[in-house]
C-alpha positions in Angstrom: 43.5 -144.0 -20.1 45.2 -146.6 -21.8 48.8 -148.1 -21.4 52.0 -145.9 -22.5 53.4 -147.8 -24.9 57.1 -147.4 -25.1 59.7 -149.4 -26.9 62.7 -149.5 -25.9 65.7 -150.4 -28.6 69.3 -151.3 -27.9 71.9 -153.0 -30.0 72.3 -156.3 -27.5 72.0 -157.2 -24.5 75.5 -158.2 -23.9 76.9 -158.1 -19.8 77.4 -154.6 -19.6 76.5 -151.5 -18.1 74.2 -149.6 -20.2 72.2 -153.1 -21.1 71.9 -153.7 -17.2 70.3 -150.5 -16.7 68.1 -150.5 -20.0 67.1 -153.9 -18.3 66.6 -152.3 -14.6 64.4 -149.9 -16.4 62.3 -152.4 -18.5 61.7 -154.9 -15.8 61.2 -151.7 -12.9 58.3 -150.2 -15.3 54.6 -150.2 -14.0 52.8 -152.6 -15.8 49.6 -150.8 -14.9 50.9 -146.9 -16.6 53.4 -149.1 -19.5 53.0 -151.4 -22.2 56.5 -152.0 -22.8 58.2 -154.2 -25.2 62.2 -154.6 -26.2 64.2 -154.1 -29.9 67.1 -155.6 -30.0 69.6 -154.6 -33.4 71.9 -157.1 -33.4 70.8 -160.1 -31.1 70.0 -160.8 -27.3 72.3 -161.6 -25.0 72.3 -162.9 -20.9 69.2 -160.1 -19.6 67.3 -162.1 -22.5 66.2 -164.1 -19.2 65.1 -161.4 -16.5 63.3 -160.0 -19.8 61.1 -162.8 -20.2 60.3 -163.3 -16.6 59.4 -160.2 -16.5 57.0 -160.9 -19.5 58.3 -158.4 -22.0 58.2 -159.7 -25.5 61.5 -158.9 -28.0 62.3 -158.8 -30.9 65.8 -159.3 -32.2 66.9 -157.6 -35.8 69.8 -159.9 -36.3 71.8 -156.6 -38.2 75.2 -157.1 -39.5 78.0 -154.7 -40.0 78.0 -151.3 -39.0 75.7 -149.9 -42.1 72.5 -152.9 -42.6 70.2 -151.4 -44.7 67.7 -154.2 -44.4 68.0 -154.2 -40.7 66.9 -150.6 -40.8 63.4 -151.4 -43.1 63.0 -154.5 -40.7 62.9 -151.8 -37.6 61.0 -149.5 -39.8 58.6 -152.2 -40.3 58.3 -153.7 -36.2 58.1 -150.0 -35.7 55.0 -149.7 -37.9 53.2 -152.6 -36.1 53.7 -152.1 -32.8 53.3 -148.4 -32.8 54.7 -147.0 -29.8 53.6 -143.8 -28.2 57.1 -143.3 -27.0 61.0 -144.6 -28.4 63.7 -144.8 -26.2 66.7 -145.8 -27.4 70.3 -146.4 -26.3 73.4 -146.2 -27.2 75.1 -145.4 -30.5 73.8 -148.2 -33.1 70.5 -147.8 -31.9 70.1 -144.5 -31.2 71.0 -143.8 -35.1 69.2 -146.0 -36.5 65.7 -145.7 -34.7 65.7 -142.0 -35.7 66.8 -143.1 -39.0 64.0 -145.5 -38.9 60.8 -143.0 -38.0 59.1 -139.8 -40.3 58.7 -137.2 -39.2 55.0 -137.2 -38.9 53.1 -139.4 -37.4 56.4 -140.2 -34.8 56.6 -141.6 -31.7 58.2 -138.8 -28.8 61.3 -139.8 -28.8 64.2 -140.4 -25.8 67.7 -140.8 -26.8 70.3 -142.3 -24.2 73.3 -141.2 -23.8 75.6 -143.7 -21.1 79.2 -142.0 -21.6 81.6 -139.4 -22.7 81.4 -140.1 -26.1 84.6 -138.4 -26.4 85.6 -141.8 -28.9 83.5 -140.0 -31.7 84.3 -139.6 -34.9 83.6 -136.3 -36.7 80.8 -137.8 -38.8 79.6 -140.1 -35.6 79.0 -136.4 -34.0 77.9 -135.0 -37.4 75.3 -137.6 -37.3 74.7 -137.0 -34.1 73.6 -133.3 -34.1 71.4 -133.8 -37.6 68.9 -135.8 -36.2 68.7 -133.9 -33.0 65.4 -132.7 -35.3 63.5 -135.6 -34.7 64.7 -135.5 -31.1 62.2 -134.7 -28.1 64.6 -135.5 -25.0 68.3 -136.7 -25.0 69.1 -138.3 -21.5 72.8 -138.8 -20.0 73.5 -141.0 -16.9 75.5 -138.4 -15.4 75.6 -134.0 -16.1 79.1 -134.6 -17.6 77.4 -137.1 -20.6 75.0 -134.1 -20.5 77.4 -131.5 -21.0 79.6 -133.1 -23.4 76.8 -133.5 -25.7 75.4 -129.8 -24.9 79.1 -128.8 -25.6 78.8 -130.8 -29.7 75.4 -129.0 -30.5 72.9 -130.5 -29.1 70.3 -127.8 -28.2 70.1 -127.6 -24.5 66.4 -127.3 -24.1 66.0 -131.3 -25.2 69.4 -132.3 -22.8 68.2 -134.3 -19.4 70.0 -136.4 -16.6 68.7 -139.2 -15.4 71.3 -141.0 -13.7 71.8 -144.5 -13.1 70.6 -146.7 -10.6 71.9 -149.3 -8.4 71.1 -151.6 -5.4 71.1 -151.8 -1.7 71.8 -155.5 -1.6 71.9 -157.4 2.0 75.6 -157.2 3.2 76.6 -161.2 3.9 77.5 -162.3 7.7 80.6 -162.7 9.0 80.8 -166.5 8.5 79.8 -166.1 4.5 82.4 -163.4 4.2 85.0 -166.1 6.0 83.5 -168.6 3.9 84.3 -166.9 0.8 87.1 -165.7 1.2 89.4 -168.9 2.2 87.2 -169.9 -1.4 88.8 -167.2 -3.5 91.9 -167.4 -1.9 92.1 -171.3 -2.7 91.1 -170.3 -6.2 93.9 -167.7 -6.5 96.7 -169.2 -5.2 97.3 -166.1 -2.5 97.6 -166.2 1.2 95.9 -165.8 3.9 96.6 -162.6 4.7 96.2 -160.7 0.8 95.3 -157.3 0.6 92.7 -157.6 -2.3 92.1 -154.6 -4.7 90.1 -155.2 -7.5 89.6 -153.5 -10.9 86.0 -154.9 -11.9 84.6 -154.0 -15.6 85.6 -154.3 -19.9 89.3 -154.3 -20.1 89.9 -151.9 -22.8 92.6 -148.7 -23.3 90.7 -146.3 -21.2 90.4 -148.2 -19.0 93.6 -147.6 -17.8 94.4 -150.8 -15.8 97.5 -151.0 -17.1 98.2 -148.2 -15.0 97.1 -150.2 -11.8 98.8 -153.1 -13.3 101.9 -150.7 -12.4 101.4 -149.7 -9.1 100.4 -152.9 -7.7 104.0 -154.0 -8.8 105.7 -150.9 -7.2 103.8 -150.9 -3.9 104.1 -154.8 -3.7 107.5 -154.2 -3.1 106.9 -153.0 0.4 103.5 -154.3 1.0 104.4 -157.8 -0.4 100.3 -159.4 0.4 99.1 -156.9 -1.8 97.3 -158.5 -4.5 94.8 -157.4 -7.7 92.3 -159.0 -9.0 91.3 -158.3 -12.5 87.0 -158.9 -13.5 86.3 -159.1 -16.6 87.7 -159.1 -20.2 87.9 -157.4 -23.4 90.2 -155.8 -26.2 93.6 -155.6 -23.8 93.2 -158.8 -22.0 96.0 -160.0 -24.1 98.1 -156.9 -23.9 97.5 -156.6 -19.5 98.7 -160.5 -18.9 102.0 -160.1 -21.2 102.6 -156.6 -19.0 101.7 -158.3 -15.6 104.2 -160.9 -17.2 106.6 -158.2 -18.0 107.0 -156.7 -14.6 106.9 -160.0 -13.0 104.3 -159.2 -11.2 102.6 -161.9 -12.2 101.9 -164.3 -8.9 99.9 -161.1 -7.8 97.7 -160.7 -10.5 94.6 -162.8 -11.3 92.7 -162.1 -14.5 89.7 -163.5 -13.6 88.0 -163.0 -16.9 84.2 -162.3 -16.3 82.0 -163.2 -13.3 78.3 -164.8 -12.6 79.3 -163.9 -9.2 80.9 -160.2 -9.1 77.9 -159.6 -6.3 79.9 -162.0 -4.1 83.2 -161.1 -4.9 83.1 -157.7 -4.2 82.7 -157.8 -0.5 85.7 -159.7 -0.3 88.1 -157.1 -1.7 89.8 -154.0 0.8 89.0 -152.2 -2.6 88.0 -151.3 -5.7 90.4 -149.2 -8.2 89.2 -147.7 -11.2 91.5 -145.4 -12.6 89.8 -144.8 -16.3 90.7 -142.0 -18.9 86.3 -141.2 -19.1 83.5 -142.8 -18.4 79.6 -141.9 -18.5 78.5 -143.1 -15.4 80.0 -146.9 -14.1 78.0 -149.1 -13.0 80.5 -151.3 -11.3 82.2 -148.4 -9.0 78.4 -148.0 -8.2 77.7 -151.4 -6.9 80.8 -151.3 -5.5 80.1 -148.4 -3.5 76.9 -149.9 -2.9 78.5 -153.2 -0.6 81.0 -150.8 1.4 84.1 -151.2 -1.0 85.5 -148.5 0.0 86.7 -147.1 -3.9 89.3 -145.4 -5.3 89.1 -143.8 -8.8 90.7 -141.5 -11.5 89.3 -137.7 -11.0 86.8 -136.8 -13.5 83.9 -135.3 -13.7 81.3 -138.6 -13.2 83.3 -140.2 -10.5 83.5 -136.9 -9.0 79.5 -137.2 -9.0 79.6 -140.7 -7.2 82.9 -139.9 -4.8 83.1 -137.3 -2.7 86.9 -137.5 -2.2 88.0 -138.1 1.3 84.3 -139.1 2.4 82.6 -141.4 0.4 85.9 -142.4 -1.4 89.2 -141.4 -3.0 90.2 -140.2 -6.1 93.5 -139.6 -7.9 94.5 -138.0 -11.3 94.2 -139.5 -14.3 97.3 -141.8 -15.2 98.7 -140.8 -11.3 100.2 -144.5 -11.2 102.1 -142.4 -8.1 99.4 -141.2 -6.7 96.8 -144.9 -6.9 99.8 -146.3 -5.3 100.2 -143.9 -2.8 95.9 -144.0 -1.9 96.4 -147.6 -1.8 98.6 -147.3 0.4 96.5 -145.0 3.3 94.1 -147.4 2.5 95.7 -150.8 3.7 97.7 -148.6 6.7 94.6 -147.3 7.9 91.8 -149.8 8.1 89.2 -147.8 9.8 89.3 -145.2 7.5 89.0 -148.0 4.7 85.7 -148.9 7.1 84.4 -145.2 7.4 84.9 -144.5 3.8 83.4 -147.4 2.4 79.9 -146.9 4.8 79.8 -144.1 3.9 80.1 -144.9 0.1 77.2 -147.3 0.9 75.3 -145.1 2.7 75.7 -142.6 -0.7 74.7 -144.5 -3.2 71.2 -145.5 -1.3 70.4 -141.7 -0.2 70.7 -140.4 -4.3 71.4 -143.5 -6.0 68.7 -146.1 -6.0 67.0 -148.2 -8.4 63.2 -147.1 -7.9 64.3 -143.3 -8.7 65.9 -144.1 -11.7 62.5 -145.5 -12.9 60.1 -143.2 -11.7 62.7 -140.3 -13.2 61.8 -142.1 -16.7 58.4 -143.2 -16.2 57.8 -139.5 -15.1 59.0 -138.2 -18.4 57.1 -140.9 -20.6 54.6 -139.4 -19.6 55.7 -135.8 -20.0 55.9 -136.3 -23.3 52.5 -138.3 -24.0 51.2 -135.1 -22.4 48.7 -132.9 -25.5 
């Protein structure tokens, strides 16, 4: 039997969670079973290199603005040329353009990936999602919360599946490596040797509630002056957050690191990682921190509860509870043995339930199911 031809369609290859999972899937699918082609609506990005190294052909359509009819025509032409057996689209723009570009007859099987509890969507976007459900064979959410969200907005339940994100379980650095890296990080931030570092990793957007974390650090450092906060990532909230840190006089305890290519080297140096978001799909940064054995504090929302068992593999606090954040950080600061146990259990949970090969195999099985007559 010839390999199944799969076109993976996404807006960009920017360095973000969905794009990372997209790349892991594209490079992980077995070549003897699948012929993979990547199409980007707008532009490529940092993950182009990994795809090129894996020998995966790529088409970039150069979409302009929110609505580009010429891009839709180019996509339709590309799909006619590629003749995929399965078209797998990722994120709203690609999900919409991909389904609009195909006809109702002789169309490929269509898999749509939704990566978040998309409460940000406007009414017209949800209407379009429902309207295009007739051209959708399967809508895959990366968590039960995402699946439930799309069922609640009107997508038929028999079209919905859950395939969790995959995360690598990397080898942990040696004590000597940790010491050397920590010294470099402390020097970079001009922090004291006894700094207890909590990290925030991800896009700086309002729903991430990084402001709450800054305020919690400002409060707790009054009684735990060695507390420090490292904020890794960038986004539209960065300037506001920097001004807020200055306004509450905690700037010397907070370091804005921006985008970093060495996040995996930094994560093991953190005494804790915090993700106080209002909503998520399934956080890559949280999973990666857990896989490295970092004790994690996250908002008590359904997607995070699928990753963290409170008190066993991490700690949960209600969204917006700045006092709760402060209290849980203090618990970890004052009980290093608990922090160590939580970190070890988090790493074990990621290895047992969220391995990359499992994610790839579940998509591969889905594609083959859609191929079956």
